[in-house]
LUMDRENBA-46776 format. One record per residue (C-alpha): x, y, z; chain; residue number from 1. Coordinates in Angstrom, 2 decimals, padded with zeros to 5 digits. Layout:
LUMDRENBA-46776
+---------+---------+---------+------+-----+
:       X :       Y :       Z : unit : pos :
+---------+---------+---------+------+-----+
:       X :       Y :       Z :    A : NUM :
...
+---------+---------+---------+------+-----+
END
This chain:
LUMDRENBA-46776
+---------+---------+---------+------+-----+
:       X :       Y :       Z : unit : pos :
+---------+---------+---------+------+-----+
:  070.56 :  095.44 :  147.99 :    A :   1 :
:  068.27 :  097.76 :  144.88 :    A :   2 :
:  069.52 :  096.47 :  141.64 :    A :   3 :
:  070.69 :  099.45 :  138.77 :    A :   4 :
:  068.29 :  099.58 :  135.75 :    A :   5 :
:  068.98 :  097.82 :  133.06 :    A :   6 :
:  069.41 :  101.04 :  131.19 :    A :   7 :
:  071.75 :  101.95 :  133.21 :    A :   8 :
:  074.14 :  099.27 :  132.32 :    A :   9 :
:  073.36 :  099.84 :  128.39 :    A :  10 :
:  074.14 :  103.11 :  128.33 :    A :  11 :
:  077.74 :  102.22 :  129.56 :    A :  12 :
:  077.03 :  104.62 :  132.91 :    A :  13 :
:  077.48 :  107.58 :  130.49 :    A :  14 :
:  074.96 :  110.48 :  130.60 :    A :  15 :
:  072.03 :  109.01 :  129.15 :    A :  16 :
:  068.54 :  108.69 :  129.05 :    A :  17 :
:  065.69 :  106.76 :  130.34 :    A :  18 :
:  062.35 :  107.50 :  128.89 :    A :  19 :
:  059.06 :  105.85 :  126.88 :    A :  20 :
:  059.70 :  103.01 :  124.68 :    A :  21 :
:  056.91 :  104.10 :  122.51 :    A :  22 :
:  055.24 :  107.05 :  121.12 :    A :  23 :
:  052.13 :  107.17 :  123.36 :    A :  24 :
:  051.16 :  110.34 :  124.74 :    A :  25 :
:  050.33 :  110.43 :  128.29 :    A :  26 :
:  047.63 :  113.30 :  129.62 :    A :  27 :
:  049.34 :  113.64 :  132.96 :    A :  28 :
:  052.41 :  114.53 :  131.71 :    A :  29 :
:  051.73 :  116.98 :  128.59 :    A :  30 :
:  049.80 :  118.86 :  131.50 :    A :  31 :
:  053.38 :  119.12 :  134.08 :    A :  32 :
:  054.89 :  119.76 :  130.38 :    A :  33 :
:  052.74 :  122.79 :  129.98 :    A :  34 :
:  053.59 :  124.61 :  133.00 :    A :  35 :
:  057.09 :  123.50 :  132.23 :    A :  36 :
:  057.04 :  124.97 :  129.06 :    A :  37 :
:  055.32 :  128.11 :  130.42 :    A :  38 :
:  058.03 :  129.03 :  132.77 :    A :  39 :
:  060.31 :  128.40 :  130.72 :    A :  40 :
:  059.33 :  131.10 :  127.80 :    A :  41 :
:  061.60 :  133.53 :  127.31 :    A :  42 :
:  059.56 :  136.92 :  127.82 :    A :  43 :
:  062.14 :  139.53 :  127.96 :    A :  44 :
:  062.22 :  142.00 :  124.71 :    A :  45 :
:  066.03 :  141.01 :  123.88 :    A :  46 :
:  065.75 :  137.47 :  124.62 :    A :  47 :
:  065.84 :  134.36 :  122.36 :    A :  48 :
:  064.02 :  131.55 :  122.57 :    A :  49 :
:  064.69 :  129.26 :  119.42 :    A :  50 :
:  064.80 :  125.37 :  118.21 :    A :  51 :
:  065.93 :  124.52 :  114.84 :    A :  52 :
:  067.59 :  121.97 :  112.32 :    A :  53 :
:  070.99 :  123.58 :  110.29 :    A :  54 :
:  072.69 :  121.47 :  107.60 :    A :  55 :
:  076.27 :  120.68 :  109.79 :    A :  56 :
:  078.68 :  118.24 :  108.50 :    A :  57 :
:  076.34 :  116.77 :  105.68 :    A :  58 :
:  073.33 :  116.53 :  107.93 :    A :  59 :
:  070.49 :  118.32 :  109.72 :    A :  60 :
:  071.24 :  118.56 :  113.50 :    A :  61 :
:  068.98 :  120.32 :  115.81 :    A :  62 :
:  070.40 :  123.21 :  117.93 :    A :  63 :
:  068.12 :  125.26 :  120.78 :    A :  64 :
:  068.99 :  128.43 :  121.37 :    A :  65 :
:  067.85 :  130.01 :  124.67 :    A :  66 :
:  069.06 :  133.61 :  126.90 :    A :  67 :
:  067.77 :  136.16 :  128.19 :    A :  68 :
:  069.49 :  138.78 :  126.57 :    A :  69 :
:  071.08 :  138.66 :  122.84 :    A :  70 :
:  073.93 :  140.95 :  123.75 :    A :  71 :
:  075.06 :  138.05 :  126.17 :    A :  72 :
:  077.97 :  136.27 :  125.38 :    A :  73 :
:  077.12 :  132.65 :  123.82 :    A :  74 :
:  077.49 :  129.24 :  125.63 :    A :  75 :
:  077.97 :  126.63 :  123.16 :    A :  76 :
:  077.38 :  123.39 :  124.87 :    A :  77 :
:  078.62 :  119.86 :  123.76 :    A :  78 :
:  076.48 :  116.98 :  125.79 :    A :  79 :
:  077.78 :  113.60 :  127.28 :    A :  80 :
:  076.69 :  110.17 :  126.28 :    A :  81 :
:  077.65 :  109.61 :  123.63 :    A :  82 :
:  074.44 :  110.51 :  121.77 :    A :  83 :
:  072.73 :  111.75 :  125.50 :    A :  84 :
:  071.29 :  115.73 :  124.57 :    A :  85 :
:  070.92 :  117.64 :  127.11 :    A :  86 :
:  067.92 :  119.52 :  125.42 :    A :  87 :
:  065.64 :  117.23 :  127.36 :    A :  88 :
:  067.06 :  117.89 :  130.16 :    A :  89 :
:  068.20 :  121.30 :  129.96 :    A :  90 :
:  064.77 :  122.47 :  132.35 :    A :  91 :
:  066.28 :  120.93 :  135.49 :    A :  92 :
:  068.97 :  123.67 :  135.39 :    A :  93 :
:  069.83 :  126.14 :  133.16 :    A :  94 :
:  067.75 :  128.86 :  133.77 :    A :  95 :
:  069.67 :  131.01 :  135.63 :    A :  96 :
:  072.48 :  130.56 :  133.45 :    A :  97 :
:  070.45 :  132.34 :  130.42 :    A :  98 :
:  070.30 :  135.51 :  132.35 :    A :  99 :
:  073.84 :  135.95 :  131.74 :    A : 100 :
:  074.69 :  133.85 :  128.86 :    A : 101 :
:  072.87 :  132.67 :  125.18 :    A : 102 :
:  072.86 :  129.11 :  126.08 :    A : 103 :
:  073.66 :  127.05 :  123.21 :    A : 104 :
:  072.05 :  123.18 :  122.26 :    A : 105 :
:  072.40 :  120.85 :  120.04 :    A : 106 :
:  072.02 :  117.16 :  119.62 :    A : 107 :
:  075.08 :  115.52 :  117.81 :    A : 108 :
:  074.76 :  113.09 :  114.99 :    A : 109 :
:  073.42 :  109.86 :  116.27 :    A : 110 :
:  071.64 :  111.67 :  118.74 :    A : 111 :
:  067.92 :  113.12 :  119.63 :    A : 112 :
:  065.96 :  114.88 :  117.20 :    A : 113 :
:  069.14 :  114.33 :  115.10 :    A : 114 :
:  068.57 :  111.40 :  115.47 :    A : 115 :
:  065.17 :  110.87 :  114.34 :    A : 116 :
:  065.81 :  113.52 :  111.68 :    A : 117 :
:  067.16 :  110.91 :  109.28 :    A : 118 :
:  067.84 :  107.41 :  108.44 :    A : 119 :
:  071.25 :  107.02 :  110.47 :    A : 120 :
:  072.89 :  104.90 :  107.95 :    A : 121 :
:  073.57 :  107.49 :  106.07 :    A : 122 :
:  076.11 :  109.09 :  108.20 :    A : 123 :
:  077.09 :  105.79 :  109.91 :    A : 124 :
:  080.64 :  105.73 :  109.00 :    A : 125 :
:  080.97 :  109.21 :  109.98 :    A : 126 :
:  080.42 :  108.52 :  113.47 :    A : 127 :
:  084.47 :  109.54 :  114.90 :    A : 128 :
:  085.88 :  111.85 :  117.37 :    A : 129 :
:  087.35 :  114.20 :  114.62 :    A : 130 :
:  083.83 :  114.58 :  112.17 :    A : 131 :
:  082.36 :  115.65 :  115.85 :    A : 132 :
:  085.12 :  117.98 :  116.97 :    A : 133 :
:  084.26 :  119.63 :  113.33 :    A : 134 :
:  080.90 :  119.52 :  113.66 :    A : 135 :
:  081.28 :  121.73 :  117.06 :    A : 136 :
:  083.31 :  124.07 :  114.61 :    A : 137 :
:  080.88 :  124.30 :  112.47 :    A : 138 :
:  078.16 :  125.27 :  114.60 :    A : 139 :
:  080.15 :  127.31 :  116.22 :    A : 140 :
:  081.04 :  129.42 :  113.41 :    A : 141 :
:  077.46 :  129.34 :  112.51 :    A : 142 :
:  075.79 :  130.93 :  115.95 :    A : 143 :
:  078.72 :  133.33 :  116.06 :    A : 144 :
:  077.30 :  134.96 :  112.85 :    A : 145 :
:  073.75 :  134.02 :  113.01 :    A : 146 :
:  073.93 :  135.97 :  116.93 :    A : 147 :
:  076.42 :  139.09 :  115.85 :    A : 148 :
:  079.08 :  137.28 :  118.13 :    A : 149 :
:  083.50 :  137.78 :  117.59 :    A : 150 :
:  083.84 :  134.26 :  119.31 :    A : 151 :
:  081.73 :  131.70 :  121.84 :    A : 152 :
:  082.77 :  129.95 :  124.46 :    A : 153 :
:  083.08 :  126.60 :  124.17 :    A : 154 :
:  082.15 :  123.45 :  127.07 :    A : 155 :
:  081.73 :  120.08 :  127.29 :    A : 156 :
:  080.27 :  117.63 :  129.51 :    A : 157 :
:  081.10 :  114.13 :  129.81 :    A : 158 :
:  081.57 :  112.69 :  126.76 :    A : 159 :
:  081.27 :  116.08 :  125.23 :    A : 160 :
:  084.60 :  117.33 :  126.70 :    A : 161 :
:  086.30 :  115.35 :  124.19 :    A : 162 :
:  084.55 :  116.83 :  121.15 :    A : 163 :
:  084.80 :  119.83 :  122.58 :    A : 164 :
:  088.33 :  120.10 :  123.89 :    A : 165 :
:  089.56 :  118.89 :  120.02 :    A : 166 :
:  087.68 :  121.54 :  118.81 :    A : 167 :
:  089.34 :  123.62 :  120.95 :    A : 168 :
:  092.61 :  122.08 :  119.89 :    A : 169 :
:  092.32 :  123.02 :  116.29 :    A : 170 :
:  089.83 :  126.52 :  116.04 :    A : 171 :
:  090.71 :  128.30 :  119.13 :    A : 172 :
:  090.39 :  131.26 :  117.35 :    A : 173 :
:  087.12 :  130.52 :  117.69 :    A : 174 :
:  086.84 :  130.17 :  121.13 :    A : 175 :
:  087.05 :  132.87 :  123.96 :    A : 176 :
:  087.90 :  130.09 :  126.40 :    A : 177 :
:  087.02 :  126.12 :  126.68 :    A : 178 :
:  085.04 :  125.31 :  130.01 :    A : 179 :
:  085.50 :  121.45 :  130.84 :    A : 180 :
:  082.78 :  119.50 :  133.10 :    A : 181 :
:  083.59 :  115.87 :  133.96 :    A : 182 :
:  086.45 :  116.27 :  131.82 :    A : 183 :
:  087.62 :  112.91 :  130.47 :    A : 184 :
:  091.86 :  113.18 :  129.85 :    A : 185 :
:  093.38 :  109.70 :  129.87 :    A : 186 :
:  090.46 :  107.36 :  129.14 :    A : 187 :
:  092.29 :  104.37 :  130.36 :    A : 188 :
:  093.52 :  106.02 :  133.13 :    A : 189 :
:  089.74 :  107.16 :  134.36 :    A : 190 :
:  088.85 :  103.64 :  133.78 :    A : 191 :
:  091.49 :  102.23 :  136.55 :    A : 192 :
:  090.57 :  104.58 :  139.02 :    A : 193 :
:  086.59 :  104.26 :  138.46 :    A : 194 :
:  087.33 :  100.75 :  138.85 :    A : 195 :
:  089.64 :  100.60 :  141.80 :    A : 196 :
:  086.93 :  103.07 :  143.19 :    A : 197 :
:  084.67 :  100.38 :  142.58 :    A : 198 :
:  086.19 :  097.22 :  144.31 :    A : 199 :
:  087.26 :  099.14 :  147.20 :    A : 200 :
:  083.31 :  100.82 :  148.22 :    A : 201 :
:  082.42 :  097.24 :  147.62 :    A : 202 :
:  084.86 :  095.77 :  149.96 :    A : 203 :
:  084.27 :  098.37 :  152.73 :    A : 204 :
:  080.69 :  097.57 :  152.36 :    A : 205 :
:  081.06 :  093.45 :  152.27 :    A : 206 :
:  079.10 :  093.29 :  148.87 :    A : 207 :
:  080.29 :  089.77 :  148.00 :    A : 208 :
:  078.21 :  090.35 :  144.63 :    A : 209 :
:  079.53 :  093.33 :  143.08 :    A : 210 :
:  083.52 :  092.12 :  144.33 :    A : 211 :
:  082.74 :  088.84 :  142.34 :    A : 212 :
:  081.57 :  090.66 :  138.84 :    A : 213 :
:  084.30 :  093.13 :  139.01 :    A : 214 :
:  086.84 :  090.13 :  140.27 :    A : 215 :
:  085.46 :  088.32 :  136.55 :    A : 216 :
:  087.06 :  091.24 :  134.46 :    A : 217 :
:  090.17 :  091.96 :  137.16 :    A : 218 :
:  092.54 :  093.65 :  135.63 :    A : 219 :
:  090.63 :  096.45 :  134.62 :    A : 220 :
:  091.76 :  097.57 :  132.19 :    A : 221 :
:  094.72 :  095.92 :  132.07 :    A : 222 :
:  095.82 :  095.43 :  128.78 :    A : 223 :
:  093.04 :  094.34 :  127.57 :    A : 224 :
:  090.55 :  095.58 :  125.16 :    A : 225 :
:  088.12 :  097.37 :  126.45 :    A : 226 :
:  084.68 :  096.20 :  125.31 :    A : 227 :
:  081.01 :  097.10 :  125.85 :    A : 228 :
:  080.64 :  094.28 :  128.14 :    A : 229 :
:  083.70 :  095.26 :  130.43 :    A : 230 :
:  083.01 :  098.91 :  130.76 :    A : 231 :
:  079.53 :  098.02 :  131.57 :    A : 232 :
:  080.72 :  095.71 :  134.63 :    A : 233 :
:  083.76 :  098.18 :  135.90 :    A : 234 :
:  081.29 :  100.93 :  135.74 :    A : 235 :
:  078.30 :  099.94 :  137.51 :    A : 236 :
:  079.48 :  099.15 :  140.77 :    A : 237 :
:  081.64 :  102.77 :  140.67 :    A : 238 :
:  078.82 :  104.71 :  140.08 :    A : 239 :
:  076.16 :  102.64 :  142.35 :    A : 240 :
:  078.62 :  103.96 :  145.51 :    A : 241 :
:  078.17 :  107.49 :  144.37 :    A : 242 :
:  080.33 :  107.76 :  141.01 :    A : 243 :
:  077.31 :  109.42 :  138.97 :    A : 244 :
:  075.71 :  111.17 :  141.40 :    A : 245 :
:  077.24 :  111.95 :  144.88 :    A : 246 :
:  075.62 :  110.42 :  147.91 :    A : 247 :
:  073.15 :  108.81 :  145.17 :    A : 248 :
:  073.25 :  105.05 :  144.30 :    A : 249 :
:  070.92 :  105.85 :  141.40 :    A : 250 :
:  070.68 :  108.84 :  138.81 :    A : 251 :
:  066.84 :  108.51 :  138.35 :    A : 252 :
:  066.03 :  112.31 :  138.16 :    A : 253 :
:  068.49 :  112.72 :  135.31 :    A : 254 :
:  067.26 :  109.44 :  133.12 :    A : 255 :
:  063.86 :  110.53 :  133.68 :    A : 256 :
:  063.83 :  114.20 :  133.14 :    A : 257 :
:  062.82 :  113.62 :  129.68 :    A : 258 :
:  059.60 :  113.05 :  130.18 :    A : 259 :
:  058.82 :  116.42 :  131.46 :    A : 260 :
:  060.58 :  117.83 :  128.76 :    A : 261 :
:  058.68 :  120.84 :  126.66 :    A : 262 :
:  060.98 :  120.36 :  123.86 :    A : 263 :
:  060.24 :  116.92 :  122.59 :    A : 264 :
:  057.59 :  114.84 :  121.93 :    A : 265 :
:  056.91 :  111.22 :  122.61 :    A : 266 :
:  058.59 :  110.03 :  119.79 :    A : 267 :
:  061.32 :  112.34 :  120.17 :    A : 268 :
:  062.16 :  110.55 :  123.58 :    A : 269 :
:  062.15 :  107.48 :  122.11 :    A : 270 :
:  064.69 :  108.13 :  119.74 :    A : 271 :
:  066.53 :  108.99 :  122.41 :    A : 272 :
:  067.64 :  105.43 :  123.58 :    A : 273 :
:  067.97 :  104.13 :  120.14 :    A : 274 :
:  070.15 :  107.03 :  119.05 :    A : 275 :
:  072.71 :  106.25 :  122.12 :    A : 276 :
:  072.74 :  102.41 :  121.09 :    A : 277 :
:  073.33 :  103.37 :  117.38 :    A : 278 :
:  076.02 :  105.50 :  118.54 :    A : 279 :
:  078.18 :  103.68 :  121.84 :    A : 280 :
:  079.75 :  100.45 :  119.54 :    A : 281 :
:  080.76 :  103.12 :  116.56 :    A : 282 :
:  082.46 :  105.21 :  119.29 :    A : 283 :
:  083.77 :  103.48 :  121.87 :    A : 284 :
:  086.79 :  102.42 :  119.78 :    A : 285 :
:  087.73 :  105.51 :  119.06 :    A : 286 :
:  086.70 :  106.69 :  123.08 :    A : 287 :
:  088.67 :  104.39 :  124.77 :    A : 288 :
:  092.01 :  105.45 :  123.74 :    A : 289 :
:  091.44 :  109.39 :  123.98 :    A : 290 :
:  094.49 :  110.42 :  125.44 :    A : 291 :
:  095.16 :  114.80 :  126.29 :    A : 292 :
:  097.72 :  113.85 :  129.04 :    A : 293 :
:  100.05 :  114.87 :  126.27 :    A : 294 :
:  098.25 :  118.28 :  125.52 :    A : 295 :
:  101.30 :  120.48 :  127.46 :    A : 296 :
:  100.14 :  124.17 :  125.88 :    A : 297 :
:  096.61 :  125.10 :  125.62 :    A : 298 :
:  095.99 :  127.82 :  123.47 :    A : 299 :
:  092.95 :  129.16 :  124.96 :    A : 300 :
:  091.61 :  130.20 :  128.69 :    A : 301 :
:  091.01 :  126.96 :  130.28 :    A : 302 :
:  088.61 :  126.24 :  132.99 :    A : 303 :
:  087.61 :  122.67 :  134.87 :    A : 304 :
:  084.59 :  122.09 :  136.78 :    A : 305 :
:  085.84 :  118.76 :  138.78 :    A : 306 :
:  083.04 :  117.25 :  140.94 :    A : 307 :
:  084.81 :  115.63 :  144.16 :    A : 308 :
:  083.19 :  112.48 :  144.10 :    A : 309 :
:  083.03 :  111.48 :  140.08 :    A : 310 :
:  084.32 :  108.21 :  140.14 :    A : 311 :
:  082.67 :  107.99 :  136.34 :    A : 312 :
:  085.18 :  110.84 :  134.48 :    A : 313 :
:  087.50 :  110.97 :  137.76 :    A : 314 :
:  088.64 :  114.02 :  138.69 :    A : 315 :
:  091.92 :  113.75 :  139.57 :    A : 316 :
:  093.41 :  113.15 :  136.83 :    A : 317 :
:  091.88 :  116.28 :  135.43 :    A : 318 :
:  093.37 :  118.40 :  138.43 :    A : 319 :
:  097.06 :  117.30 :  137.44 :    A : 320 :
:  096.56 :  118.09 :  134.02 :    A : 321 :
:  095.49 :  121.30 :  134.57 :    A : 322 :
:  098.02 :  122.12 :  137.25 :    A : 323 :
:  101.05 :  121.48 :  134.33 :    A : 324 :
:  099.64 :  122.91 :  131.53 :    A : 325 :
:  100.33 :  126.25 :  130.08 :    A : 326 :
:  097.42 :  128.37 :  129.04 :    A : 327 :
:  096.88 :  131.91 :  129.00 :    A : 328 :
:  094.76 :  131.31 :  131.81 :    A : 329 :
:  093.55 :  128.63 :  133.79 :    A : 330 :
:  091.21 :  127.40 :  136.70 :    A : 331 :
:  090.06 :  124.66 :  138.47 :    A : 332 :
:  086.93 :  125.20 :  140.52 :    A : 333 :
:  086.32 :  121.91 :  142.81 :    A : 334 :
:  082.34 :  120.86 :  143.53 :    A : 335 :
:  082.68 :  119.36 :  146.71 :    A : 336 :
:  079.46 :  117.87 :  146.91 :    A : 337 :
:  079.31 :  117.09 :  143.47 :    A : 338 :
:  080.27 :  113.90 :  141.46 :    A : 339 :
:  079.65 :  113.80 :  137.63 :    A : 340 :
:  075.97 :  115.53 :  137.49 :    A : 341 :
:  077.84 :  118.73 :  138.58 :    A : 342 :
:  075.25 :  121.25 :  136.90 :    A : 343 :
:  072.26 :  119.20 :  138.45 :    A : 344 :
:  074.05 :  118.75 :  142.13 :    A : 345 :
:  075.28 :  121.86 :  142.58 :    A : 346 :
:  073.55 :  124.40 :  140.04 :    A : 347 :
:  074.02 :  127.95 :  142.50 :    A : 348 :
:  078.00 :  127.29 :  142.64 :    A : 349 :
:  077.75 :  126.40 :  138.81 :    A : 350 :
:  076.25 :  129.66 :  138.34 :    A : 351 :
:  078.42 :  131.04 :  140.82 :    A : 352 :
:  081.76 :  130.08 :  139.11 :    A : 353 :
:  080.72 :  130.80 :  135.42 :    A : 354 :
:  080.32 :  134.05 :  136.61 :    A : 355 :
:  083.43 :  134.49 :  138.54 :    A : 356 :
:  085.78 :  132.25 :  136.11 :    A : 357 :
:  083.99 :  132.32 :  132.62 :    A : 358 :
:  081.91 :  135.11 :  131.67 :    A : 359 :
:  084.67 :  137.49 :  131.94 :    A : 360 :
:  087.02 :  135.98 :  129.39 :    A : 361 :
:  084.40 :  136.88 :  127.03 :    A : 362 :
:  084.10 :  140.38 :  127.98 :    A : 363 :
:  084.56 :  141.86 :  124.30 :    A : 364 :
:  080.72 :  140.39 :  123.99 :    A : 365 :
:  079.15 :  140.58 :  127.50 :    A : 366 :
:  076.64 :  143.57 :  127.87 :    A : 367 :
:  078.01 :  145.63 :  130.06 :    A : 368 :
+---------+---------+---------+------+-----+
END
């Protein structure tokens, strides 16, 4: 039986990155990145391709903006993790979206280039859900003004759904709609479902090693604190049995994607692991208490992309919440061959669903 990479456990099985541990240059990787960089160049006359730092929430935060036509609506994406930036992995799936949206990604505080560009101890006390949400709000205001838009579409993936949903509830006037991908509704309930799935699969496969590991922390989460060690043990086997990427026992395509990213140099790649380790323990106490199940009314249109096999942020609680919430518009989309990594697993359906359900909600800023 394969064993999960140590880093897989280290990142608590939330979207994270595995890359070089130092700043050495690798010529083969450099040549491969050059090809990806050339293919990724925005050459359309009205396109936009920019990467820069902006002062947000008292620190410089790195923003990446890409799109084939500035007349298109803005899709602002909050990445997962915590501290697992999308920018060094977006080359794998984002280009088709850029024909219909101006896509804005940013490295959150404690993540990626933002982590690498400061002494993180200077803002360690600000690693709170509310501050992350305020950062999303400030970035929405900034890009709206810079690119001449009335509002933006706000999206989040995994941990980023906590950041983005909090921002949408706080400042709905800034957003045409909210899109959750791998939405977290009630973290404790998600952990229970994930653990039960892992145990059920381990027993079905006769995996005595896994059963023994999980029994050591059962009942999970129970009424015990969800510590770093417990969440590692609980998530390990549910994701081994396809709860991270459907039909796969590992997700190396994602963890190693930064090695080929033209957006990051080797020092940036090395900083991602350090940023994740820096942020994770500080965010965890608030993360495990997140509960959006009490939100009965949502102020803007809401769309949820749900992986049928997702046992990282299990989808059924999201579907249940969506069925009962009141909103100006709501739509759930099931991805039957996806787990937690929907953009990577079913990119064609992601694009089709964005065009069918999301882009029309930003009609005021969409090119006719």
